[in-house]
C-alpha positions in Angstrom: 11.6 20.8 18.5 8.0 21.0 19.4 5.5 18.2 18.1 2.4 20.1 19.4 0.1 21.6 17.0 -2.2 24.8 17.7 -5.5 24.4 19.8 -8.0 23.0 17.6 -11.5 25.2 18.1 -14.1 23.7 15.2 -13.4 20.1 14.1 -14.7 18.9 10.6 -16.4 15.3 11.4 -15.5 12.6 8.5 -18.2 9.9 8.1 -20.8 9.3 5.9 -20.5 10.2 2.1 -17.5 11.9 2.5 -15.5 8.6 4.0 -16.8 7.1 0.9 -15.3 9.7 -1.3 -12.2 9.4 0.5 -12.2 6.0 0.1 -12.7 5.9 -3.7 -10.0 8.3 -3.8 -7.3 6.4 -2.2 -8.5 3.4 -4.2 -8.0 5.5 -7.3 -4.6 7.0 -6.6 -2.8 4.0 -5.1 -3.9 2.0 -8.1 -1.5 3.9 -10.4 1.3 1.9 -8.7 -0.1 -1.3 -10.1 -1.4 -0.9 -13.4 1.5 -2.3 -15.3 2.0 -5.0 -13.5 -0.7 -7.2 -15.7 0.6 -5.6 -18.9 4.5 -5.8 -18.5 4.3 -8.1 -21.6 2.8 -5.8 -23.9 5.1 -2.9 -22.5 8.3 -5.0 -22.7 7.3 -5.7 -26.4 6.6 -2.1 -27.2 10.1 -0.9 -25.4 11.9 -4.2 -27.1 12.8 -5.7 -23.6 12.2 -9.1 -21.7 9.0 -9.2 -19.3 11.4 -10.4 -16.3 13.5 -7.2 -17.0 10.4 -4.8 -17.1 9.8 -5.8 -13.3 12.4 -3.0 -12.6 9.4 -0.6 -13.9 7.5 -1.9 -10.9 10.8 -1.2 -8.7 10.9 2.4 -10.2 7.2 3.3 -9.3 7.8 2.0 -5.6 11.1 4.0 -5.3 9.1 7.2 -6.3 6.6 6.3 -3.7 9.0 5.7 -1.0 10.3 9.2 -1.7 6.8 10.8 -1.4 6.2 9.0 1.5 9.3 10.5 3.0 8.9 14.0 1.4 5.2 14.7 1.0 3.2 12.4 3.6 4.6 14.7 6.5 3.1 17.8 5.1 -0.2 16.5 6.0 0.6 17.9 9.6 1.2 21.4 8.7 -0.4 21.8 5.3 -4.1 21.9 4.8 -5.3 18.9 3.2 -7.9 20.3 1.3 -5.1 22.2 -0.6 -2.5 19.6 -0.3 -4.2 16.3 -1.6 -5.9 18.1 -5.2 -2.3 19.3 -6.0 -0.8 15.7 -5.5 -3.6 14.4 -7.5 -3.0 16.7 -10.0 1.0 15.6 -10.0 -0.4 12.0 -10.4 -2.2 13.1 -13.8 0.8 14.5 -15.0 2.9 11.5 -14.5 -0.1 9.5 -15.9 0.0 11.5 -19.2 4.2 11.2 -19.4 3.7 7.2 -18.9 1.3 7.2 -21.9 3.1 9.4 -24.4 6.5 7.8 -23.3 8.8 7.2 -26.5 11.2 5.2 -24.5 12.0 3.1 -21.4 13.9 5.7 -20.0 11.0 8.1 -19.9 8.7 5.6 -18.9 10.6 4.9 -15.8 10.9 8.4 -14.9 7.0 9.1 -15.4 6.5 5.7 -13.5 8.9 7.5 -10.4 6.5 10.6 -10.8 3.4 8.8 -10.3 4.5 6.6 -7.7 5.6 9.9 -5.7 2.0 11.3 -6.3 0.3 8.0 -5.4 1.3 8.9 -1.6 -2.0 11.1 -1.5 -4.0 8.0 -0.3 -1.4 8.1 2.6 -2.1 12.1 3.5 -5.6 10.9 3.5 -5.6 8.1 5.9 -4.3 9.6 8.8 -6.4 12.8 8.2 -9.4 10.2 8.9 -7.7 8.9 11.8 -7.6 12.8 13.2 -11.2 13.7 12.5 -13.3 10.2 12.4 -15.3 9.9 15.4 -13.3 8.4 18.2 -15.4 5.1 18.9 -15.2 4.4 14.9 -11.7 5.7 14.2 -10.3 2.0 13.1 -13.5 1.0 11.0 -13.1 4.5 9.3 -9.4 3.9 9.0 -10.4 0.4 7.8 -12.9 1.8 5.1 -9.7 3.7 3.6 -7.5 0.6 3.9 -10.5 -1.3 1.7 -10.6 1.3 -0.7 -6.8 1.2 -0.9 -7.2 -2.6 -1.4 -9.7 -2.5 -4.1 -7.3 -0.2 -6.0 -4.5 -2.4 -5.7 -6.2 -5.3 -6.9 -8.8 -4.2 -9.1 -6.3 -1.8 -10.6 -4.8 -5.1 -12.3 -8.1 -5.9 -13.7 -8.8 -2.8 -15.2 -5.5 -2.2 -16.9 -5.5 -5.9 -18.1 -8.9 -4.9 -19.6 -8.3 -1.8 -21.2 -5.0 -2.8 -22.4 -6.7 -6.0 -24.3 -8.9 -3.6 -26.1 -7.5 -0.8 -26.6 -3.5 -1.1 -25.8 -1.6 -0.4 -22.7 -1.0 3.4 -23.4 -4.8 4.0 -22.7 -4.6 2.9 -19.4 -2.4 5.7 -18.5 -4.5 8.3 -20.5 -7.8 6.9 -18.5 -5.6 7.4 -15.3 -5.0 11.0 -16.4 -9.0 11.9 -16.6 -9.3 10.0 -13.5 -7.0 11.9 -11.2 -7.5 15.6 -13.0 -11.3 14.8 -11.9 -10.4 13.7 -8.2 -8.2 16.7 -7.8 -11.4 18.8 -8.3 -13.5 16.5 -6.7 -11.4 16.4 -3.5 -10.9 20.1 -3.3 -14.6 20.6 -3.2 -15.5 17.9 -0.9 -12.1 18.1 1.8 -13.6 20.3 4.4 -11.6 23.1 5.8 -9.3 22.2 8.8 -8.5 24.4 12.1 -5.1 25.9 11.9 -2.1 23.4 11.4 1.2 23.8 13.0 3.8 26.2 12.2 6.8 23.7 12.3 9.5 24.2 9.5 9.6 21.9 7.1 13.2 20.7 7.8 11.9 20.0 11.3 8.9 18.2 10.1 11.5 15.5 8.3 13.2 15.5 11.2 10.2 14.8 13.3 9.5 11.8 11.6 12.7 10.3 11.8 12.9 10.9 15.7 9.4 9.2 16.2 11.2 6.3 14.2 14.3 6.5 16.6 12.7 6.9 20.1 8.9 4.4 19.5 9.9 1.1 19.7 6.4 0.2 18.7 6.4 2.1 15.7 10.0 0.5 14.9 8.9 -3.1 15.3 5.7 -2.5 13.4 7.3 -1.3 10.6 9.8 -3.8 9.9 6.3 -6.2 10.5 4.6 -4.4 7.6 8.0 -4.3 5.5 8.3 -8.3 5.7 4.4 -8.4 4.8 4.5 -6.3 1.9 7.9 -7.3 0.5 6.2 -10.9 0.3 3.1 -9.3 -1.2 5.3 -7.5 -3.9 7.5 -10.8 -4.6 3.8 -12.3 -5.7 2.4 -9.2 -7.8 5.9 -8.5 -9.6 6.2 -11.9 -10.9 2.6 -13.7 -11.1 2.1 -11.8 -14.8 5.2 -13.6 -15.6 4.1 -17.1 -14.6 0.3 -16.8 -16.0 1.5 -15.5 -19.2 3.8 -18.7 -19.8 2.7 -22.3 -20.2 1.0 -24.3 -18.6 -1.3 -21.4 -18.2 -0.5 -19.1 -21.5 -3.0 -16.4 -20.5 -3.0 -13.1 -21.8 -3.5 -9.5 -20.2 -7.1 -9.6 -19.5 -7.4 -13.0 -18.0 -4.3 -11.9 -15.9 -6.0 -8.7 -14.7 -8.9 -10.9 -13.4 -6.6 -12.1 -11.1 -7.1 -8.7 -9.0 -10.6 -9.8 -8.3 -9.3 -12.8 -6.4 -7.6 -11.1 -3.7 -10.5 -8.8 -2.6 -10.8 -11.7 0.3 -8.3 -8.9 2.1 -10.9 -6.3 2.1 -12.9 -8.6 4.6 -9.7 -8.8 6.5 -9.3 -5.3 6.7 -13.1 -4.6 7.9 -12.8 -7.4 10.5 -9.5 -6.3 12.3 -11.2 -2.5 12.3 -14.1 -3.8 13.7 -12.6 -6.1 16.5 -10.6 -2.8 17.2 -13.4 -0.9 18.1 -15.0 -3.0 20.0 -12.3 -2.6 22.7 -11.2 -6.1 23.1 -7.8 -4.7 24.3 -4.5 -5.3 22.7 -4.0 -9.1 23.0 -6.5 -10.0 20.1 -4.6 -7.2 17.6 -1.2 -9.2 18.4 -3.2 -12.7 17.8 -4.4 -11.3 14.5 -1.0 -10.2 13.8 0.1 -14.0 14.1 -2.4 -15.4 12.4 -2.0 -12.9 9.1 1.7 -13.6 9.3 1.1 -17.4 9.1 -1.4 -16.8 6.0 1.4 -14.9 4.3 4.0 -17.9 4.8 1.0 -20.5 3.7 0.7 -18.8 0.7 4.0 -19.0 -0.7 3.9 -22.7 0.1 1.3 -23.0 -2.3 2.8 -20.9 -4.8 6.3 -22.9 -4.1 4.7 -26.4 -4.7 1.8 -25.9 -6.5 3.4 -23.7 -9.4 1.7 -25.7 -12.5 -1.6 -25.6 -10.3 -4.2 -22.8 -10.9 -6.1 -23.6 -7.8 -3.1 -23.4 -5.7 -2.5 -20.2 -7.0 -5.4 -19.1 -6.6 -6.1 -20.0 -3.2 -2.4 -18.7 -2.5 -3.5 -15.4 -3.5 -6.1 -15.4 -1.2 -4.1 -16.1 1.8 -1.7 -13.8 1.0 -3.7 -10.7 0.2 -6.2 -11.3 3.0 -2.5 -12.0 5.6 -1.0 -8.8 4.2 -4.1 -6.7 4.8 -4.3 -8.3 8.6 -0.9 -7.1 9.0 -1.2 -3.7 8.1 -4.4 -3.0 9.8 -3.2 -4.5 13.3 -0.1 -2.3 12.6 -2.0 0.9 12.0 -4.4 0.3 15.0 -1.5 0.5 17.4 0.6 3.2 15.7 -2.3 5.4 15.3 -2.8 5.3 19.1 0.7 6.6 19.8 0.8 10.4 19.5 -2.4 12.2 18.2 -1.0 15.0 16.5 1.4 13.6 14.9 -0.1 11.1 12.9 1.1 12.2 9.2 4.7 12.0 10.7 3.7 8.5 12.1 2.2 7.5 8.7 5.3 8.9 6.7 8.0 6.7 9.0 5.6 3.7 9.1 4.8 3.7 5.4 8.1 4.9 3.8 9.7 1.2 5.8 6.5 -0.7 4.3 7.3 0.3 0.7 11.1 -0.1 1.2 10.2 -3.6 2.2 8.0 -4.1 -1.1 10.5 -2.1 -3.3 13.1 -5.0 -2.2 10.6 -7.3 -2.8 10.1 -6.5 -6.5 13.5 -6.1 -7.0 14.4 -9.6 -5.7 11.4 -10.9 -7.7 12.9 -9.5 -10.6 16.3 -11.0 -10.0 14.8 -14.5 -9.2 12.6 -14.6 -12.0 15.8 -13.9 -14.4 17.6 -16.3 -13.4 15.6 -19.2 -12.2 12.1 -18.6 -12.7 8.8 -19.0 -10.8 10.0 -21.3 -8.2 13.0 -19.0 -7.5 10.8 -15.7 -6.6 8.4 -18.5 -4.4 11.4 -18.9 -2.2 12.1 -15.3 -2.2 8.6 -14.9 -1.0 8.6 -17.8 1.6 11.7 -16.0 3.3 9.9 -13.1 3.6 7.0 -15.0 5.1 9.0 -16.6 7.3 10.2 -13.4 8.8 6.5 -11.9 9.3 5.6 -15.1 11.3 8.8 -15.1 13.4 8.4 -11.5 14.1 4.8 -11.4 14.8 5.3 -14.4 16.9 7.7 -12.4 19.1 5.6 -9.4 19.1 2.9 -11.6 20.7 5.3 -13.3 23.3 6.6 -9.4 24.4 3.5 -8.6 25.0 2.1 -11.4 26.9 5.3 -11.0 29.0 4.7 -7.2 29.7 1.0 -7.9 30.7 2.2 -10.7 33.2 4.6 -8.0 34.8 2.2 -5.0 34.6 -0.5 -7.5 36.3 2.3 -8.2 39.4 
């Protein structure tokens, strides 16, 4: 089975306004994964369930996302992104309208899984940018899309909280339906035609993603590291609305949604890591960034655990967690996208599938912990993920230091 592509004759260049459009589109589509989180109390009331049990809506969405990562993202290596990406945005629009019209929790869960699967469009655009951005700006260009993704993740909560407060929770999904359809048209008109793609069959394509994970130790270790970081991220954002809607805070959906703005510190972390990578400081700085980011994830959950009734502690913890998660993510992508240049969609599929399995596990464990013992129990779950991130990032740094010493002899 060959992983090579056809020779490239004319290469589009992704920069400027096109890069901005792709970044905004990435944020818009990934936002669909998180609309439900600040409005879980309203959705629970509509379907006559408890808020804690409705955290499994988040899990259903992430399961759909993981399926999309495994089944759809590899298609970016064989199908023109000009056709593939707009089609997936249309599927996202279909899933959102189903969420808006769902008469029962079961149908809402099915629609959420469809939305989750279609939300992988951003993960098709990221390797697309890595393929065609100028090499000297590749990491910064990927960081731009990651910034768009983070804006989408965090502002989704603010958007849904505001819209739900004034127009009802179903209006959130109606608005997203229109947005997804609009981006489908805009992206079809904006994305340039690519050179001839690989002729690998779909079954071989999926097998190639699996083989990359088996044969590339860097990809395996970085995927596990990303899964642990995102697992902790999911623990917080799956349980935060539950905590903030209770005493002593008793916040409404609007105020809870505004917490998304607090986490935008991660945008600065993403762009900083991208600039460091493009300046050619060597791999050592990337491993050091990962270690500091892992420490930030762990420290965040210490704030959540011991500052459960303090709004200041929760705010500072949110800032630390979002910055740490993005630091881990960008340092991971800096390393894995330099592995095999013509297999970046398959690399993304393998990496992000593992990454979001971590998120799915985190949200599921958060739901169980909340149901049984409340916020402190979910904070302990997050603390476990944070410990894993810190230990693994430390081992990665030591491994690289050892390899550098051996290579210098």
